[in-house]
C-alpha positions as CSV (number, residue, x, y, z in Angstrom):
1,M,-21.0,0.4,11.0
2,N,-24.1,1.0,13.1
3,T,-26.7,-0.8,11.0
4,R,-27.0,-3.5,8.4
5,R,-27.9,-0.7,5.9
6,D,-24.5,0.9,6.5
7,A,-22.8,-2.5,5.8
8,L,-24.8,-2.9,2.6
9,R,-23.8,0.6,1.4
10,L,-20.2,-0.1,2.0
11,F,-20.5,-3.4,0.1
12,A,-22.2,-1.7,-2.8
13,I,-19.6,1.0,-3.0
14,T,-16.6,-1.4,-2.9
15,S,-18.4,-3.7,-5.5
16,A,-18.8,-0.7,-7.8
17,A,-15.2,0.3,-7.4
18,L,-13.7,-3.2,-8.0
19,P,-14.3,-3.3,-11.8
20,S,-12.6,0.0,-12.4
21,L,-9.6,-1.0,-10.2
22,A,-9.4,-4.3,-12.2
23,A,-9.5,-2.5,-15.5
24,T,-6.7,-0.2,-14.3
25,Q,-4.6,-3.2,-13.4
26,E,-5.4,-4.9,-16.7
27,T,-4.2,-1.9,-18.6
28,K,-1.0,-1.7,-16.6
29,E,-0.3,-5.4,-17.2
30,V,-0.6,-4.8,-21.0
31,E,1.7,-1.8,-20.9
32,D,4.3,-3.8,-18.9
33,Q,4.6,-6.3,-21.8
34,P,7.1,-4.7,-24.1
35,G,6.8,-5.6,-27.8
36,H,3.5,-7.5,-27.2
37,L,1.4,-5.6,-29.6
38,H,-1.8,-7.6,-29.8
39,T,-3.0,-7.4,-26.2
40,G,-5.2,-4.7,-24.7
41,P,-7.8,-2.4,-26.2
42,A,-7.8,-0.9,-29.7
43,V,-5.2,1.8,-30.1
44,K,-6.0,5.2,-31.6
45,V,-2.7,6.6,-32.9
46,P,-2.5,10.2,-31.9
47,A,-1.7,12.6,-34.8
48,P,0.7,14.3,-35.2
49,S,3.1,11.9,-33.6
50,Q,6.8,11.5,-34.1
51,P,9.0,8.3,-34.0
52,T,11.3,7.9,-31.1
53,F,13.6,5.2,-32.4
54,F,13.7,5.6,-36.2
55,Q,15.5,8.3,-38.0
56,P,13.3,10.1,-40.6
57,A,14.6,8.0,-43.6
58,E,14.2,4.8,-41.6
59,F,10.7,5.7,-40.6
60,Q,9.8,6.4,-44.2
61,A,11.2,3.0,-45.2
62,V,9.1,1.2,-42.5
63,E,6.1,3.2,-43.4
64,A,6.5,2.2,-47.1
65,L,7.1,-1.4,-46.2
66,S,4.1,-1.6,-43.9
67,E,1.9,0.0,-46.6
68,R,3.0,-2.6,-49.2
69,I,2.1,-5.3,-46.6
70,I,-1.4,-3.8,-45.8
71,P,-2.1,-1.3,-48.6
72,R,-5.1,1.0,-48.6
73,S,-8.1,-0.5,-50.4
74,D,-11.8,-0.1,-49.5
75,T,-10.4,0.1,-46.0
76,P,-7.5,2.2,-44.7
77,G,-4.0,0.8,-45.0
78,A,-1.1,0.5,-42.6
79,K,0.0,4.0,-43.1
80,D,-3.5,5.4,-42.4
81,A,-3.6,3.3,-39.2
82,G,-0.2,4.6,-38.0
83,V,1.4,1.2,-38.0
84,A,5.0,2.5,-38.4
85,L,4.6,4.6,-35.2
86,L,3.3,1.5,-33.3
87,I,6.4,-0.5,-34.6
88,D,8.6,2.4,-33.4
89,K,6.9,2.2,-30.0
90,A,7.4,-1.6,-29.8
91,I,11.1,-1.2,-30.6
92,V,11.5,1.4,-27.9
93,A,9.9,-1.0,-25.5
94,R,12.0,-3.9,-26.7
95,P,15.4,-2.5,-27.8
96,S,16.7,-5.9,-28.9
97,L,14.6,-5.4,-32.1
98,G,16.5,-2.2,-33.0
99,P,19.6,-3.7,-34.6
100,S,17.5,-6.0,-36.8
101,Y,15.5,-3.0,-38.1
102,R,18.6,-0.8,-38.6
103,S,20.5,-3.4,-40.5
104,G,17.5,-4.6,-42.4
105,I,16.6,-1.1,-43.6
106,A,20.2,-0.5,-44.6
107,D,20.4,-3.8,-46.5
108,L,17.1,-3.1,-48.2
109,N,18.2,0.4,-49.3
110,A,21.5,-1.0,-50.6
111,L,19.6,-3.6,-52.7
112,T,17.2,-1.0,-54.1
113,S,19.9,1.5,-54.7
114,Q,21.8,-1.1,-56.7
115,A,18.7,-2.2,-58.7
116,Y,16.9,1.2,-59.1
117,G,19.3,3.9,-58.0
118,N,17.1,4.9,-55.1
119,E,16.2,4.0,-51.5
120,F,13.2,1.8,-50.9
121,A,10.8,4.6,-49.8
122,A,11.5,6.6,-52.9
123,L,10.6,3.8,-55.3
124,T,7.2,3.5,-57.1
125,Q,4.7,1.1,-55.6
126,E,5.3,-1.3,-58.5
127,Q,9.1,-1.2,-57.9
128,Q,8.6,-1.8,-54.2
129,V,6.4,-4.9,-54.9
130,K,9.1,-6.2,-57.4
131,V,11.7,-5.9,-54.6
132,L,9.6,-7.4,-51.8
133,T,8.0,-10.3,-53.7
134,P,11.2,-12.5,-53.8
135,L,12.1,-11.4,-50.3
136,S,8.8,-12.8,-49.0
137,L,9.8,-16.2,-50.3
138,E,13.4,-16.1,-48.9
139,T,13.0,-17.1,-45.3
140,D,16.6,-18.1,-44.8
141,T,18.4,-14.9,-45.9
142,P,18.9,-11.8,-43.7
143,L,16.6,-9.7,-45.9
144,G,14.0,-12.4,-46.0
145,E,14.1,-12.7,-42.2
146,F,13.8,-8.9,-42.0
147,F,10.8,-8.8,-44.3
148,T,9.2,-11.6,-42.1
149,L,9.8,-9.5,-39.0
150,V,8.3,-6.4,-40.5
151,K,5.4,-8.3,-41.9
152,D,4.6,-9.9,-38.5
153,M,4.8,-6.7,-36.6
154,T,2.8,-4.8,-39.2
155,I,0.0,-7.3,-39.0
156,E,0.0,-7.3,-35.2
157,A,0.1,-3.5,-35.0
158,Y,-2.6,-3.0,-37.7
159,Y,-5.1,-5.3,-36.1
160,K,-4.6,-3.7,-32.7
161,T,-5.6,-0.3,-34.0
162,E,-9.1,1.0,-34.2
163,V,-8.9,1.0,-38.0
164,G,-7.9,-2.6,-38.1
165,L,-10.3,-3.9,-35.5
166,K,-13.4,-1.9,-36.2
167,E,-13.2,-0.9,-39.9
168,E,-11.4,-3.9,-41.3
169,L,-12.7,-6.7,-39.1
170,G,-16.0,-5.2,-38.1
171,W,-15.3,-5.7,-34.3
172,H,-18.0,-4.2,-32.1
173,G,-16.6,-5.0,-28.8
174,N,-18.1,-7.3,-26.3
175,T,-21.6,-7.8,-27.6
176,Y,-24.4,-10.1,-26.4
177,L,-25.4,-12.8,-28.8
178,A,-28.8,-14.3,-28.2
179,D,-27.8,-17.3,-30.4
180,F,-24.5,-18.6,-31.6
181,P,-25.3,-21.3,-34.2
182,G,-21.7,-22.3,-34.8
183,C,-20.4,-23.8,-38.1
184,D,-23.0,-24.5,-40.7
185,H,-20.9,-26.9,-42.8
186,P,-22.6,-30.4,-42.8
187,E,-19.3,-32.3,-42.4
188,H,-18.7,-30.5,-39.1
189,H,-22.0,-31.6,-37.5
190,S,-22.2,-34.9,-35.6
């Protein structure tokens, strides 16, 4: 460096490069956290995409389950957001979840085959709701625990997607607020 001007140029260049290096490191840290669905930027699920862990019938069951948990309404549902693919990706990243899903899907299909003569994914929406409603209250049974696992992962995956964040929650990213008034309930003011 011959002049102070050269030193300032070097400082400006390195300062400009640091945020992009930090962003790259932040993304890497998120990817290195297997099964941790709710960190990092919104995910846009590529279409078409295929599951890696689930067999086709298992994938259909998880897709149907997640759609009953977050159904399509005036906003897209879990199926539209690609939640089953994100759950598949989380299981690949954290293989210890695999046996719970495999046995849970098998148990669920056995229950619905006995009650309705068909696997869960082939039932009507009304039949699926009739099966899942009591399971949602049974936290101490294997099927109740499986339903809770699927519900938790569905919610995490859905609100990580662009559909969940932007369309459902109306998230606009990091935006500047000129004023943040806080809670307007009188009982919360001192």
